[in-house]
SEMAR-246684 format. One record per residue (C-alpha): x, y, z; residue in three letters; residue number from 0. Coordinates in Angstrom, 3 decimals, decimal comma, m for minus. Layout:
// SEMAR-246684
X|Y|Z|Ala|NUM $
...
//
This chain:
// SEMAR-246684
47,401|98,719|m35,655|Met|0 $
48,544|96,667|m38,645|Gln|1 $
45,875|94,471|m40,181|Pro|2 $
46,669|90,808|m40,127|Trp|3 $
47,320|89,331|m43,493|Thr|4 $
45,161|86,487|m44,681|Val|5 $
46,171|84,669|m47,868|Pro|6 $
43,823|85,355|m50,780|Asn|7 $
41,730|87,892|m48,834|Leu|8 $
41,941|91,638|m49,058|Lys|9 $
41,653|93,505|m45,757|Ala|10 $
38,729|95,911|m45,373|Leu|11 $
39,645|99,471|m46,308|Asp|12 $
38,635|102,297|m44,000|Ser|13 $
35,294|102,926|m45,741|Asp|14 $
34,401|99,240|m45,642|Glu|15 $
35,469|98,962|m42,002|Glu|16 $
33,310|101,986|m41,122|Phe|17 $
30,252|100,443|m42,823|Val|18 $
30,859|96,982|m41,332|Trp|19 $
31,221|98,219|m37,729|Arg|20 $
28,098|100,368|m37,975|Asn|21 $
26,169|97,538|m39,603|Leu|22 $
27,332|95,046|m36,960|Ala|23 $
26,178|97,393|m34,200|Arg|24 $
22,854|97,903|m36,003|Phe|25 $
22,352|94,081|m36,211|Phe|26 $
22,661|93,840|m32,439|Val|27 $
21,144|97,073|m31,122|Val|28 $
18,169|97,711|m33,455|Ala|29 $
16,362|94,409|m32,723|Pro|30 $
16,903|94,893|m28,983|Gln|31 $
15,448|98,393|m29,058|Leu|32 $
12,493|97,453|m31,286|Leu|33 $
11,822|94,489|m28,989|Asp|34 $
11,939|96,668|m25,863|Glu|35 $
9,562|99,214|m27,453|Asp|36 $
7,046|96,526|m28,471|Leu|37 $
7,170|94,774|m25,102|Arg|38 $
6,620|98,054|m23,240|Arg|39 $
3,993|99,568|m25,541|Asp|40 $
2,129|96,506|m26,879|Ala|41 $
2,979|93,582|m24,621|Gly|42 $
4,484|91,563|m27,473|Leu|43 $
8,045|90,654|m28,236|Ser|44 $
9,499|91,458|m31,650|Leu|45 $
9,559|87,730|m32,458|Ser|46 $
5,889|87,371|m31,485|Glu|47 $
4,965|90,396|m33,586|Tyr|48 $
6,943|89,043|m36,545|Thr|49 $
5,181|85,646|m36,339|Val|50 $
1,730|87,228|m36,146|Leu|51 $
2,590|89,602|m39,028|Met|52 $
3,838|86,804|m41,268|Asn|53 $
0,742|84,677|m40,555|Leu|54 $
m1,558|87,632|m41,302|Ser|55 $
0,081|88,037|m44,706|Glu|56 $
m0,049|84,355|m45,656|Ala|57 $
m2,889|82,832|m47,689|Pro|58 $
m5,572|81,773|m45,232|Gly|59 $
m3,401|83,193|m42,433|Ser|60 $
m1,717|79,784|m42,335|Arg|61 $
1,906|78,626|m42,754|Leu|62 $
3,849|75,467|m42,250|Arg|63 $
5,882|75,884|m39,045|Ile|64 $
9,209|75,450|m40,916|Thr|65 $
8,238|78,209|m43,385|Glu|66 $
7,176|80,430|m40,490|Leu|67 $
10,559|79,847|m38,830|Ala|68 $
12,302|80,846|m42,057|Asn|69 $
10,241|84,028|m42,403|Arg|70 $
10,779|84,985|m38,766|Ala|71 $
14,511|84,140|m38,854|Tyr|72 $
14,195|81,681|m35,962|Leu|73 $
15,477|78,143|m35,496|Ser|74 $
12,971|75,283|m35,648|Gly|75 $
13,156|74,647|m31,915|Ser|76 $
12,807|78,360|m31,061|Arg|77 $
9,789|78,626|m33,369|Met|78 $
8,164|75,576|m31,779|Thr|79 $
8,556|77,089|m28,306|Arg|80 $
7,273|80,458|m29,500|Leu|81 $
4,230|78,874|m31,215|Val|82 $
3,475|76,964|m27,998|Asp|83 $
3,511|80,276|m26,098|Thr|84 $
1,240|81,918|m28,691|Leu|85 $
m1,137|78,965|m28,522|Ile|86 $
m1,390|79,306|m24,739|Ser|87 $
m2,370|82,933|m25,262|Glu|88 $
m4,965|81,996|m27,919|Gly|89 $
m3,161|83,954|m30,622|Leu|90 $
m2,475|81,033|m32,977|Val|91 $
m3,590|77,442|m33,522|Glu|92 $
m1,516|74,457|m34,582|Lys|93 $
m2,630|71,461|m36,658|Cys|94 $
m1,310|68,789|m39,013|Arg|95 $
m0,383|70,098|m42,458|Ser|96 $
m3,269|69,920|m44,922|Ala|97 $
m0,748|69,269|m47,723|Asp|98 $
0,706|65,979|m46,559|Asp|99 $
m0,311|65,342|m42,952|Gly|100 $
3,319|65,033|m41,818|Arg|101 $
4,191|68,630|m41,103|Gly|102 $
2,667|71,144|m38,755|Thr|103 $
0,759|74,221|m39,840|Asp|104 $
0,198|77,312|m37,741|Val|105 $
m2,885|79,497|m38,236|Thr|106 $
m3,527|82,991|m36,913|Leu|107 $
m6,591|83,143|m34,698|Ser|108 $
m9,083|86,028|m34,666|Asp|109 $
m7,654|86,989|m31,271|Arg|110 $
m4,129|86,935|m32,742|Gly|111 $
m5,179|89,227|m35,600|Leu|112 $
m6,728|91,656|m33,119|Arg|113 $
m3,549|91,612|m31,024|Arg|114 $
m1,455|92,297|m34,140|Leu|115 $
m3,698|95,202|m35,210|Val|116 $
m3,541|96,623|m31,681|Asp|117 $
0,291|96,340|m31,622|Ala|118 $
0,793|97,874|m35,071|Tyr|119 $
0,845|101,528|m33,905|Pro|120 $
3,592|100,748|m31,334|Ala|121 $
5,590|98,854|m33,938|His|122 $
5,161|101,644|m36,525|Leu|123 $
6,140|104,316|m34,014|Arg|124 $
9,244|102,344|m32,968|Ser|125 $
10,392|101,693|m36,557|Val|126 $
9,852|105,344|m37,508|Arg|127 $
11,546|106,816|m34,437|Glu|128 $
14,425|104,340|m34,252|Arg|129 $
15,185|103,860|m37,941|Ile|130 $
13,215|105,655|m40,652|Met|131 $
13,414|109,163|m39,198|Asn|132 $
17,238|108,885|m39,386|His|133 $
17,358|108,173|m43,109|Leu|134 $
17,089|110,807|m45,793|Glu|135 $
14,120|110,189|m48,135|Arg|136 $
16,490|110,319|m51,130|Asp|137 $
18,677|107,587|m49,618|Ala|138 $
15,888|105,071|m48,929|Leu|139 $
15,892|103,324|m52,311|Asn|140 $
19,676|102,965|m52,377|Gly|141 $
19,790|101,826|m48,761|Phe|142 $
17,003|99,297|m49,340|Gly|143 $
18,715|97,980|m52,461|Thr|144 $
22,066|97,596|m50,654|Ala|145 $
20,516|95,815|m47,651|Ile|146 $
18,362|93,714|m49,990|Gly|147 $
21,456|92,625|m51,880|Ser|148 $
23,138|91,463|m48,643|Ile|149 $
20,030|89,720|m47,361|Val|150 $
19,481|88,088|m50,746|Gly|151 $
22,903|86,520|m50,497|Ser|152 $
21,811|84,845|m47,230|Phe|153 $
18,643|83,270|m48,666|Asp|154 $
20,191|79,955|m49,650|Ser|155 $
21,412|79,478|m46,040|Asp|156 $
18,184|80,328|m44,225|Leu|157 $
16,007|77,232|m44,870|Pro|158 $
18,707|74,861|m43,638|Ala|159 $
19,342|76,930|m40,507|Arg|160 $
15,685|77,384|m39,512|Ala|161 $
14,931|73,696|m39,916|Gly|162 $
17,771|72,555|m37,675|Arg|163 $
17,618|71,730|m33,936|Glu|164 $
//
C-alpha cells in the first residue's frame, strides 16, 4: 500500500512503523493486563493501586487532588469518582487544602497503606512477568531513556488535561 502524502511531514519508515505499532499495542494491552492481574490477585484496580502508591510516596501521604490526578494520569472528574470510591472503602480521606482552603487534599489512611502493602507482591509479580522478564538487562537503561524522552515530551500537556472536566 502506498503511504498517503502529507505536506511537510515525512512518512514513517519501516523501522519507525514497527516501533510505533508495537508501542501502540503496548499502550492498550499492558495496562489492561496489569489491571486484570491486580484485580484478580489483590482486589484493586491499577488506577486504585496507582493512587495509593502516589499518596504513599508524597510528603505526609497527602496530595492535592489535581496533583494526584496528574500523577495517576486521570482526568479531574475520574479522579474525583475514584477518590470517592476509595473513601467509601476507608483507604483515603479528603479535606480542604491546608495551603489555601480552596482546593481538596487527599490523604492515605492507615488502612489504605496496609492495602497497598498487601497488593505490592501482586503488582510486582505482574510487572515482572508481563514486562520486565521480556527485556534484556543490558537494554533496560536505553529503553528507560527512550520511554522517558517520549513521556517527558508529554509533561507540558498533562496538567491541563487532568484538571479538565
